[in-house]
N, C-alpha and C positions, 0 to 999 in steps of 0.2 A: 694804272687804276687806282687812285687812294680810297681806301673804303674806311678806314680809320680815323679819328679827330682825337688826337691827347692834348686837353687844354693845360696851359702852364697852370692856372691857381684859379682859385675861387672867386668866380664874378657873376654874382647871382644876377644881375641887371641883366646882362649881354647871355646868361643861359637861360633864362627865362624866356627871352628873345628868342633864342634858336630852338626852343622847344614850340613857339609858335607858327615858328616861320619855316621851319626844316621838312620838306616832302620827300617823298619819295625820288631816290636821283636817281637820273637814267642809267643803263650799263651800256655799254659799246665793245663790241665783241667783231672779231673778224667775220665775212660773210662765210656759211657754213657750205661745204660740200657735200652734194648728195648721189646716192647711187645712179638714179634717174630723174630725170627733169620733173619740177612739180609746178603746178597752178594753183593758186590761193582758191577758197573754195568759199561759198557763202557762208556769211557770219551765222546764219543760222544752225549750223552744224557745230559750234561751239557753244557745250552748254556746260553749266555745274557739275552736273551727272558725269559728262567726260571728262572734264577737270578731275574731279573726285576718284573716277577710274582711272585716268593716265596716273595720277600722284601714288596712288597705291601701287602700280604695276613699277613705276619708277623707284617706290621704295622698297617692294620686295625683291626687284630685280629678278621679277618669276612670275610670267604671266598666270601659270597653273595656282601655284600659290596665290596669288591676289585673286582670282576667280573664286578660289575657296572661300576665303576672307570678304569678300562680296557678294557671295550667294548670288553669284552671275554662270552662265556657262561659257567655258572657255571660249567658243567659236565668238559667241556673242560679244564679251570684253574685247577679242583682237579685232573684231570688226567696228567697235567704237573706237579705238585708238587707231586705226588706219583713216577713220573719218575725218578724227582730231586733226591728222598730219596733213590730209587733204584739205582741212579747212586752211591750217595755217600755211601750207605750201612746204614745209621742210619735214626731213625724217626727224622723228622723237626720241625713238628707239632704236640700238642696233642688236638685231637678233644674232644668238649664237647659239651652240651647242648647251651650254651651261644656262641660257635664260637670256635675258637682256640688259643692255646696259643704256643707260640715257647719254645722248649725243649732248653736244656743247647747248644746241636750240633746247634739250631735253631738260637738260640741270637748270637752263633759265627759266623755263616754263614752269619746272618744280617749285623754285623760290617764288616764282610770281603768284602762281595757285596758291601756296602757304598764304602770301599777302592778301588774295582775292578774298579768301574763306574767312580772315581775321578782319578784313574789312567788312565783310559780310554779318560778323557775328557783333561788332562795334556797332554797325548800322542797326539791326535789330535792338540791341540794346537801347540805343538813342532814340529808336521810334517809342519803345517802351517808355522812355523817359519823358519824351514829349506829350505821350498820351496820357500818362498817368502823374505828372509833374513829380516823377523819382530822381533821385540825384543820379547824377552820371558816376561810376564805378571807377576809379582809381587803385590800382592793384598794385602795393610796393611792397618789396621783398627785402628783408633784414637779418643779420644775423641773430643767434642766439643772446648773444654781450649785449648789441645794441638794443633788442627789443625789451630787456630787465631793463634800462635806464632809462628810455623815452616811449614806449608805445603807449601807454596811457595819458600821458602827455599829450602826444601829437595826435592822438584819437579824439580827445577831449577837446583841443583845439581847431582841429581841423572839423567838427561839426558847429563850433561856434563862429568862426571866421568865413569857412566856406560851406554854406548850407547845401549848395547844388552839387557839392561831391561829395561818394561816397568811399570813405578810405578802406582798403582794406591790407590788412599787415598779412604777410607769409613770411614765417621761418623757416630758416636754413643756414648749413655752412656757406660762406662764401663761394665754394665752388661748385654747389648745388646751386645757388643761387643764380649762377652765370648760366647755368644749362637749362633753367627755367625760362630765365630773358630769351635766350634763343630761341626756346622753344614757345614763346608767345604764352608763357602762363603767368606771368607779370607783365607790369608797364613799366618799370623801373625798379632798380634794388640800390642797397646802402650795401657793398662789400668790401671785403680787405684785401690786397694784395692781386689784383684782378691783373691777367696778362693780356696784350692787344687781341682781339679779336676782330675779323673783317664785317661782323655783321653790328658792333657794337661801338658807343661812342663813351670815350672814359673822361671822365674830371677828377682830377686829386683834389681833396678841400680838408682832409687833415693825416697828423700822425700822431699815433697811438702807442705808447710805452706798455708794453705789456709788463705782466707782476709773477714775480715767483712766490708759490701759495703753498704754506705749509698748514698743518693743524696749528690750533693756539697752544703755547706752552712747548712748541717743537723747533721754532724759528731762531736763528744765530742774532746777533748783536747786529746793531745799527740802523739806520734807514733805509739803507739800501742794499741790495743781495750782489754778487758780483758773480761772473759766470762760471768760475772755479767752485764757488759753494753749489751752485746751480748744478755743477755736473759733477759733483761728488755724491747729489743725492739721488735714490732710485723716484721713479718720474712716471705718471701716469699721462698720457699725451695722446693727441688725436691721431686717424690715419696719416699715411705720407703727404694726401692734398691739403690737412691742415696747416693753416698759417703759421700759428705757433710753434709747432713741430718743426718745420721748414725752418724758422729761425734757430731752434735750439739746434739743430744737426750740421746747419752752414757753422755755427760757434763754434761746436763741437769740432767739426773739420778743420778750423782754421787752428786751433790749439794742439790738434793732431790726437785727438782722443774720440773714445765713442761715448755717446749719449746713455745713461743706463736708462733705458725704458723697458720697464718692469710691465705695466698693463698699456693695454692699447683700445680705446674705446673713442669712437665720434662724438658720443654722448656727454653733453658738458655735465648731466645730471649726474650721469654715472662716474666721471672724474671728481665731480663734489664730494660724493658718496665715500669714496677711497681716500680722499685727503680727509675728510671727516672721520674716518677709521684708524687713521694715522697710519695707510699702508703704503702712501706713495705722496711724493709733492708733486706741483705741475707748474707749468708756467701756461697762464691765461689772461687776455683781457679783464678790465676790472668788472665789467658788467656780468662776467658770468659768475662772479662770488659777492657780487655788491650785497646781499642781504644778507650771507655767511659773516661777512665781513663788520656790517652793522649790530650785529649780534655776539660779535665777539668769538665767533667759532673758529674764524682762519685768523691766520697773519699774513698780508701782501707786502710784498715789499719790490718796489722797481729795480728791475737789473739793470746797472749801471754802463754795461756794454752798450754802446753807440749804437750798434747793429739791431739791437732788440726792439725795433719800433715796428708797427704795419703801417701802412698806407690805407687810407679810408678813402674810395672811391664813387662817386654818382656814376652810377650806370645805366644807358637806356639805348635803344635799339637804333642804329646808325638811322634808318629809315623810316623816320614816325610817317603812319599812314594820317590823311585828310581829317578824321575822324578825332583822332589822338591830341592833334592841332587844335580843331576847336573846342573840343570840351575839357582839355587840361591844359589850359593856358596858365591856371595855376598851380599845376604839378613844379614847377620852377620853386614858387613860393613854399609851397608845402616841404619841399626838399631841403631848401634853406631852412627851413625852420627845425626840420629834424637835424641836420647838421650843428645848427646853434645850441640845440638842446643839448646833444651829445656831448658839443665842446665845454657847455656848462656843468653838466654830471662830473665831467671826466676831471676837471681843472688842471692842474699843473701835468699831468701824464699825456695832456694833449696839446697840440701845438698847430693852427690853420696854415695851411698852405695858401 
């Protein structure tokens, strides 16, 4: 069963249509086997409260711990789970001495329960929008470097051209944005070097060359830096999941040397401060040091190595709910404008895919 689509390129019209038309896709699985025969009970036994209870038990893998967090007696919680199983006519949890484990049916119900509560939250927001004429909310995640380059322009443009949409921007490193999208904390993200994920759809949109950044007056000659020069410097880089750090370490491995990572911090502000103090050099995307570059505080040169590029992806959930499709038909247009703004800001450092 294919649950990940990775497109070959940036095709805005088709991508926008996909946002509108793609629904929650059905899932098929082998018929479950049960330890005892079941007959489905009345639908009235399936309540939101029981789904909430089931989700907590399935996540905690322990009825006692779930009961404590839900502030409900353990026998009462157990009864709700049994009645939910009776209503669906399937076993949802396997009980054992260490706690419980969701069955295949239970895992599917856990996934669908998250979708149900997401849809309810959207519906509540939509009803408020209808009642108050408030704009629909679109939560977009982007990295710090992208935020520095396009955030204000994208917010102003969205307000002018899409008054029915309230754009909210969320800032984090790429790997944290992916986690937030899976947890449904944002609706879409602009993130670098994203790995395939069964719940997400990835669209590569551009390649961005990273820069070797040093304090002003400490750079070598030439408009470009080569990898040998980068690896000769003491560096400040992000954590192991940081995209720029991964590029540096892969290049160092190919040359049979180790990168001289003197400081490690996920904070872009922290990296900038160490560069400005002359304590270390760094490898960063242009947006991370755009202001310092304009002020002449740093020197930033593209790295000549062909592999020192990051791929930017537009990422969204593979199964868009009905409310998302209805209210965010313009989401593709907003994202398209964001990518175009970024490409313009980056100039020769970017090439669209």
